[in-house]
N, C-alpha and C positions, 0 to 999 in steps of 0.2 A: 927444503924449498922455502920454509919460513925465514930462516936466517938469510938466505940468498935474497929474498924479497926485501928485507930490512936493509941489506947492504946496497941493493940497487937504489932504494930511496935515498940513502945517505950519500951515494955517489952523485946524485943529481938534485942536490938540496935546493939550489936556486930555482930550477925550473919547477920542481914540485912545490916550492914555497909560493911561487906566483899562482900556481893552480889552487893551492890551499887557500890563498887570499880570496879568490873568487867564491869559494864555498863558505868561507868565514863571513863574508859580507851578506850572502843570502841567508845563512842561519842567524846572523846577528839581527837583521831586519825582521825576520820571522819571529824570533824569540822576543824581541823588543815589543812587538805588537801584543804578544801574549802577556809578557811581564807587566807592561803598563796598563793594559785593559783589565787585567786581573786586579791590579792595585786600585784602579779607579772604581771597578765594580765592588771590591771589598769595602772601599770607603763609602760608596753610596749605599751599599747594603747596611753598613753600620749606621749611616745617617737615617735610613728608613726605620731601623730598629730604635734608634735614639729618639726620633720624632714620636714614635708610638709609645715609648717608655713602658709604664706599667698599665697602659690602657688595656681593658678587656674587651669592650664593645664600643661601637661608634654608631650614632644615629645620624642619618642624612637622607636626602632625597635621592631617588634613582635618577639616572641620567635621562632615561626614556628615549630621547632622540638626540643625536649629535654627539659632540665630544665632551670631555670632562670640564672644559672651560664653561660650558653652558649649564652646569648643574645648578639647580635652583636652591636658594637658601631655605632654612627652616624657621618657622615662627618661634620667638623666644618663649612663648607660653608652654612649649613642649618640655622646657627644662624642669619645671615643677612636676609635670606628669611623670617624666622618667625618674626623677629623684624619689618619687613616692612608691616605686615598684619594689616589692620585697626582694632582698638580695643585692640591691644597689647600695654600695658604700659611699660613692661620691660621683658627682658629675662636674664637667668643666666645659662650658660652651667655648667654641673656638671660631675665630675669624682670621683668615689669612688673605689679605688683599694685595694684589700686584700693584706695581708702579707707585709705591709710597716712597718718595725720594727726598732725603735730607739735602739742604742747600748749604754748601761750603761758603762761609761769609767772605766778603771782599777783604783783601789784606794787601796794603801797599798798592802796587800797580795792578795787581790781579783783581779781576772782577769776581763778583759772586757767581758761583757755578754749581750745578747739580753734582752730587756724588756719582762718579762714573760707574756704570754697572759692569763693564768688562765681561759681558755675556752672562753675568750672574743675576739671579732674581733679586728684586728689591721689594721687600714685604713690609706691610703694616699689620700688626696683630694685637690681640689682647694679652696683656701681662697678667698672669695668674699664678697663684701660689698654692693651688690645690695639691695636697700631697699625692705623689704617684702619678699625677696627670699633667704636671707643669712641664714646659720645655724651655723656659727662660730662667736662668739662675743668676742672681745678683752677685757680682764680684767687687763692685764699688758703688758707693752712694746708697740710695734707698729706692723703694718701689714707687711708681707713679700713683698719685692720688687724684681723686675728682675734686676740681676747684671751681666748677661751674659749668653752665651750658654754653657750648660754642655758638648755638643758634641765638640765644638770648643776649649774649655779649660779644659782638664782633671783634672787640679789642682784647678779649680774654686771652691770657697766656696760660695754656694748659701744660701738663707735664708728660714727659716721655722718657723711655730708656732706649739705649742703643747697643748693638752688638759690639763686642770688644775689638774685633778686627777693623771694622769701619772707623770706630773712634780712634784707634791707634794710627791707622794709615792716613787719616785726614785731620788729625789733631782736634777732635771734638773734646771739650772738657766739661765735666760735671759742674753745674752751677751757671752755665752760660745759656743764653737764649738763641735758638736757631729756627730758621724757617723750614717747613716741610711741605712738599707738594703731594697732595692726595686727591682722591676722587671728587672731593667737594671744594678743592682749590688750595691756595697757599695760606698757611696759618703759622703763627709764632708759637713755639713750644720751649719750655724750660727743660734742659737735660738734667735729670735728677739721679740717674744711675747707669752703670755699665753692666752688661749681662753676657753670659755665655749661652750659646744655643745648643740644646741637646745634652749637655753634660756640665755639672757644676765645676769640674776641674779644667776643662778646655773647651774652646769654641768649636763646635762641630758644624758650623754653618757652611763650610766649603765655599767661601767667597760671597755668600749672600749678604745684602744690606738689610738689617732688620731693625724696625722701630716698634717699640711696644708701648701701649697705652692702657689706662684703666678701662674697664668694660664699657661704661657709658660714653666716655670720650671716644673710644674706638668705634662704637656704633655710630656716633654722630659724624666724626671726621672721615670714616671710611664708607659713609653712605650705606650703613647697614642697620639703621634704627629699627628696633623690634625684630631683628633677624640675626641668625648665626649661620655660619657655613655648616657646622656639624656640632654634635654634642658628644664629648668623650666620656666614657663611663668606666668606673672601677667597681668590681663586685666584691662582696664581703668574702673574707677567707672561708673556705669550705663550701661556698655556694657553687652549684652546678651552672657553668656558663651557658650551656644550651637551654637549661630551664629558665634562667633569667632572661636570655635573649628572646625566647618565645613569649614570656610574660610581657616584656617591653613591646614586642611587635603587636601583641593583642591590644595593649593600651593605645598604641599609636593608630591602629586601625579604627578603634572606637573614636579617637579624637578626630580622625579624618572624616568619619561618617557624621559626627556632630557638626563639623565645619561645613559639610555639604548641605546639611539641613538648614543651618544658619544662613548660608550663602543664598539659598533659595528665597529667603525673606528680605534680602537686601534690595535696594534700588538697582535698576538695570545698569546705571553707570558704574556702580561698585562691582557688580558681577563681571562686567567687561574687563575691568582692571585686574580681577582675580582669575581670569580665564586660564592663565598658565598653570595655576595650581590645581585645576579641576582633575586632570589626569595624572598629576605628579604623585608618585607613591613614596611613602616613607619606609625606609629599610633599616634594619639593624645588622651590621656586619661585625665580624670578629677582628681583632687586631691582626691576626695572621693574614686575613684577606687584604687588609689595608697595606700591610708590609709588602705583600706580593704585588699589589697594584703599583706601589711606589717603585719596586724593583723593575717592573716591566717598563714603566715610564723612563727610568734612568737608563735602561738597556738601549732605548732608542738613541740616546745621546752617545753612549759608549760605542755603539756599533759604527758610528761615523768615524771616530778616532781609529778604531780597529781596521776599518776598510781602507783608510788612507795608508796606514802602516803596512798592511798586507799587500797593497798594490806595489809599494817599493820592494817588498820581500819577493813577490812573484817575479818582478823584473830582474832582480839580482839572481834568483835561482835559475831562471831561463837562460840568462847570459852565462852563468857559471857552468851550466850543463854543456853548452857549446864549447866553452874554453877547455873544460876537462876532456871532452871527447877528442878535441883537436890535439891537446897536449899528449895524450896517450898514443894517438896515431903517429905523431912525430917521433916521440921517444921510442916506440916499438919499431918504427921504421929504421931508426939508427941502431937498434939492438938485434937485428935479424940474425947476423952471424953468431952473436952470443947465444941467442935462443936456439939456433941450429946446433951449436956445440953441446948444449944441454941435451938435445935429442940424441946426439952421438954418445954421450955419457950414460944414456939409459933412461932419461926422463921421457915420459909419454906426452903426447900432445895434450891430453887432459891435464896433466900436472903443470905443464907450462902455462896453459890457459888459466888454470886455477891460481897460479902465482901472480898473474896479471890482475885478476880480480881481487886477490889478497892485497896487492899494492893499493888498489882503489879503496878497499875497506880501511886500511891503515890510514891513508890520507884523509878519507872521509871522517874517521873517528877523531883524528887530531883536529881537523877543521871544525867539526861539530863542537868539540870541547872549547876551542878558542872562540867560536861564534857565540856560544852560550855566555861566556864571560863578557865578550864584547857587547852582546845584546843586553845583559844586565847593566853594564856601565852606561850604555846608551839610554836605557830606561831611567836610570838615575838622573842623567842629564836632562831628559825630556821632562821629568818631574819637576826639576828646578825651573825649567822654562815655563811650565804651566803655572807654578806658584808665583813666579815673578810677573806674569802677565795678568794676575788677579783671579786665577782659577780658584784659589783657596788652598789651604794647607792639606797636604796628603801625608799625615803622620804615620810613623811606623815603617817597618822594612817592606820591601817589595816581595810578594810571595813567589815561591818557586814551586809550581805545581807539577805533578808527574806527567800530566798531559803535555806541558810545554817541553819537557825533556824528551818524551817519546816522539812528539811531532818533529822536534829539531833533529833527533837521531834518524828518523825515517827520511826526512828531507836531505840532511847533510850526507849521511852514509849512503842512503838509497840513490841519491843523484849521482854520487861519485861512482858507486859500483855499477849502476846502470850505464854510465858513460863508458865503462870499460868493456861492456859486453861485445860490441862490434869489433874493436881491435883484438880482444882476446880470442874471438872465434877465428879471425884471420891468422892468428899466431899458430893455431892448431894445424894449419895447412902446411907449415914449414917441414920439409923433409930433412933427415939427418945429413944427407949429402950436400945440402944447400950451404953448409959451412965451408965447403971447398971452393965455392964460386965467389967471384969478386963483385958481381952485379946482382947479388941476391936482394930481393925486396919483398915486402908483403904483397900478397895477391889482392888487388882491389875487388870490391863487390861489383857485380854486373851493372854496367851503366844503363842498359835497357830497362831493367826492373826498377832502378832508381828513378829514371825519367818517367816511367809509367806511373809509379806511385806518387811522384811529385806532381805530375800533371793532374792526377785524380784528386789529390788532397787540395791543390790550389783551386781547382774548379769547385769543389765542395765549399771551400772557404769563401770564394767570390760569390757563390750562390747564396750562402747564408748572409753575407753582407748586403746583397741585393734585396733579399727578403726583409732584412731589418730596416733598410732605407725606403722601401716602397710599400710594404704591407702595413696596415694599421693594426699594431699589436699592443697588448698591455705592457706595462713597464718591465716586469720580470722577463717575459718571453722576448721582448725587444732587446734588453741588455744581454740576454743569453745568446741571441742570434748574432748580435754585433760582436760580442766577445769571442764566441767560438769561430765566427767568420774571420775575424782578424788573426786569431791564433792559427787557423787552418791555412790562411793565405801566407802568413810568415813561414810556416813549416814547409808549405809547398814550394815557395820561392827558394828556401834553403836547399831542398832536394834538387831543384832545377838549376841552381847556381853554377855547377861545373860547366854547363853548356855555354854560358856567357863569360866564364872566367877568362878563357883564352882571348876572345876578341877584345874584351875590356883591357886585358894586360897589354895587348898590342897597341891599343889606342893610347893608353896612359904611358906606355913605355917610350913612345916617340919623343915627346918633349923632354923626358928624363934623360934619354941618351944624348940629346943635344946639350943639355945643361951640365951633365956630370960625366960625359964621355964613357970610358970603359966601365967604371963602377955602375953607371946607369944602365949600360947595355947588359951587364951581368945580372943586375937586379930584374930587368924586364924579362930576360930569358929564363931566369929561375922561376919567376911567377908564371910564365907561360908554359914551362915544361910540364908542370903538374897542376892542371886545373882543379883537380879534386882538393889538393892541399891548399891551393890559393883560396878556393871557395870556402873551405872549412875554416881557414884562418880568419877570413873576413866575416864569417857568419856571425860570430859572437858580437863583433862591433856593429854589424848591420842590424841585428835584432835589437841590441841595446839602444842604439841611436833611434831606431824606428819606434820603439816603445816610448822612449822619453820624448821624442819629437811629437808623437801622436798625442801624448798627454798635454804637451805644451800647446799644440794646435787646438785641441778640444777646449782647453782652458781659455785661450785667447778668443776662440770663436764664441764661446758662451759669453765672455765679457763684452765682446763687440756686439753680439746680438742684444744683450741687455741694454747697453748704451744706446744702440740704434732704436730699440723699442721705446725707451724713455723719451728720446728725442722726437720720435714719430707720434707717440701716444699722448703727450702732455701739451695742453694749451695754457695751463696755469703758470704764473710767474714765480710763485713762492709756495713752499710746502712747510707746514709745521707738524712735527710728529715726535713721538717719544723714542729715544734710543733704548728700547726695552727688551728684556729677555722674554717677556710674555708676548707671544704672537697675537693674543687677543686684547692686549693692553691698549689704552688710548689716552686722550687728553681729558683733564677735568672738565665737567660741564660748564663751570664758571668761565674757564678760558675759552672753550668753544663758543659759548654765547657771546663773549666779548669780541671774538674775532668776527663773528657774523655781524655784530652791531657796527663794526667799523665801516661797512659799506654805507650805512645811513649817516654815521657821524662824520666821516671824512670821504665823501664821494670823489674828491679830487685825488685821493691816494688809492682807494680801494673800490673797484667796480663791483665785485661780488666775492663772497666767501662761501665755498661749498664744504660741508662737513662730510667726511667719508668714514664709514664704519665697516668693520669686517668681522665676521664670526666663523670660526672653524667649526664645521659641522652644525652651523646655526639653523639649518632647515633640512627637511627631508622630502624626497619624492618617492612615493611608494615604499616608505620605511628605509630608504637609502640615504644616509647623511650627505649633505652637500654644503660646501663652503659658500657663504653668501656675502655680497657687498651691498652696503646701503649708501645712498646719496640722494640729494634733492634732484629728482629727475628733470626739473625745469632748468637746472643750472649745469647739468653734466656736460652738455655739448660745448659750453664755453670754457670748460676746465680740462676735459679729456677728449681724445679722439678714439672713439670706440670702433670706428669703421662700420657704421650702421649701413646695412645692405637692404633693409626693408623696414618700413614704418618710421616713426619718429620717437625720440626719447621722451618727449613731453605729451605723448598721446594719453588721453584720459582712459580710465578703465571702462570696459564695455561688457555687454552680455551679462550684466548683473554682478560683475566682479567687484570686489572691494578696493583693490589696488591694481596698479600696473606693474608689469615685469619686463625687464630687458633681458634677452636670452641670447647666448652665444649660438652660432650656427651648428656646432657639434651636438649639444644636448637637444637643440630644436629638431635636428634630423633624427636623433635617437627616439625622441618622443613623438615624432611625426606631427609637430605643431608649427604654426606660423603666426603672423600678426593677426590679432583678434581671437586667437584660440584661448580657451580657458585651461588653467593649470591649478590643481589643488596642491597646496604646500603645507607641510606640517612644521610646527615650531616646538621648541622645548616646553615641556609641560603637557603636551598632547593635543593642543588645540590646532585647528586647521583654518586656513583662509583660502579663498578662491581668487586667483590673479588672472588678469588678461594680459596676453603678450602684446606690449606696446611697440616693440621694435626688436629686430634681430641684428646682431653685430658679429664681426669676425675677428676683432682684436681683444683678447682676454688678458693681455699683459698686465694691465693696471688694476682691473676690477674683477677679474675672474669670469666665470661662465654665467653666474646668476647675479643680477643686480635688481634691487628693489628700492622703493622710496624710503627715506628715513622714517616717515610717518607710519610705515608698516611695522 
């Protein structure tokens, strides 16, 4: 039977080749998603390890409340305290500031422009050469040196180094002077060196633009005077890391206690400024913890790429399942006499049925192998696309994991074999005497059971869709309800499709008969004669087009919704913002203040300028982080249409509150508050403020659900 199976496949090479192609595409898309995401994940894991280097411990503040973007810096005085702990071999303070952007000089007809980020971060950081703790390595030129204070001399040209990829891509040269945009504004810097990030032999920055400065210049230019983001620590050989960590933590706790005592003696105005640090804790973590945190952050980005590729894979697999099932039904319908003769020659129904499934296994195996090859080649192509669009280098070969091979085999072979189950069961019903009849054919499954099952599945699918569209669910249950509802509706329609196949064939056959005569009549009658076959043939195309068109409709709807929301929600004429990878990044204070001053300097051109701020997890309600928007509440109505339904945006605080709050209708309903109500809000560092609700609005498109005054 095995040899007969192979001969049957060889005799119908073209038909099975087309069937194989459907499986190949599904497996290729599926394996590509695994190949590429594994490569990106390995690259980012390596980056996380390279960034950490030989670091043993890290001192930083706890987040306390909100997201990592809101982590408070640490005072520079802690450097000497940490360095004096027994077992510490070296310390290296670190600053990593977002939105530090070199400016490409004007050349010919081209104007000066900022280095494009292409979705990669643009960092400013301290250049350090502490052995084992450094992450910038010189490959050309020299290290930046302190040449003076940026504050004392506004015309001073300080020094910096740049990562190799940015320098090469945009033709930055050592010895030339360039402008850099940073948190304190635009300044001129002399490029004195080119560096690799993470490795002395190759740049591991993965597309990031990196500018490095000496410590004091970095603190001044990056608006971090007297502060660092964290302190990296290397311990002495043979020292116990946990013992050293505990000793450092003890010293930090003592320093925090001394700070609180000193704070209590300061004037009230200073205490108010230092409130964020009152409840901020200092922590000492291991390098392993930091690597794991970095990997978790990177996984959020990688999951987006994986989800897009898997969506295409699912569509291809679903379509291929229908195609395979239809192909086997047609092929077996043509081989009924041949299969009956096998029964005459002594083959049992089980053997004949098993041979059909064996055909599916062979086809699935070949298709899986070809799909894996195609998926690997497609992953190589997509890697080139990512690199060419500025994603950064992804060096090394693409990994082939056992998980990828197993999943591809299960999907490719499993889908093909599963698609043969129905036809192979019907083959078992063929009797030996059937070979003597001219009109022998496979016995179809009962229409009644099919219609009952189809109706039930379709109703369940429609019900899930209705729940998803009408019930207020969280994101995950909502997507699950809509996804399962769409899948159930598609499958139910597929089961019910034979009912409408004949009427549709009649309707479409009339114009075809008039246009093509006898061939058109034969085509219409052929489609009408077997509604099951017609429905099965059309099912794959129906499902494929439905899924693709659904994705297109959703995409266009989202785009149209965003455009309409922008048109309806914006009163301002111009927006100035940074094209930044950092969602919490913004404009330099100098630029913001200059834009605000235009209203006074040129009232004929600018009526008003409103500064908008946004912080991910920048506040908490009952310890639950919330994204918050900040704006001058007196100006918001002239710049945005928030759709205020109660109160006024300029309402002053009431009831003893310090500031006013604009609140969206949804959180207002959840909290049971309205205009005039008091709400306690927590901020990074642990301090709380009481706000009164000045207005309730219903359009959160531009400002989110929570809006406070910039002064808060």
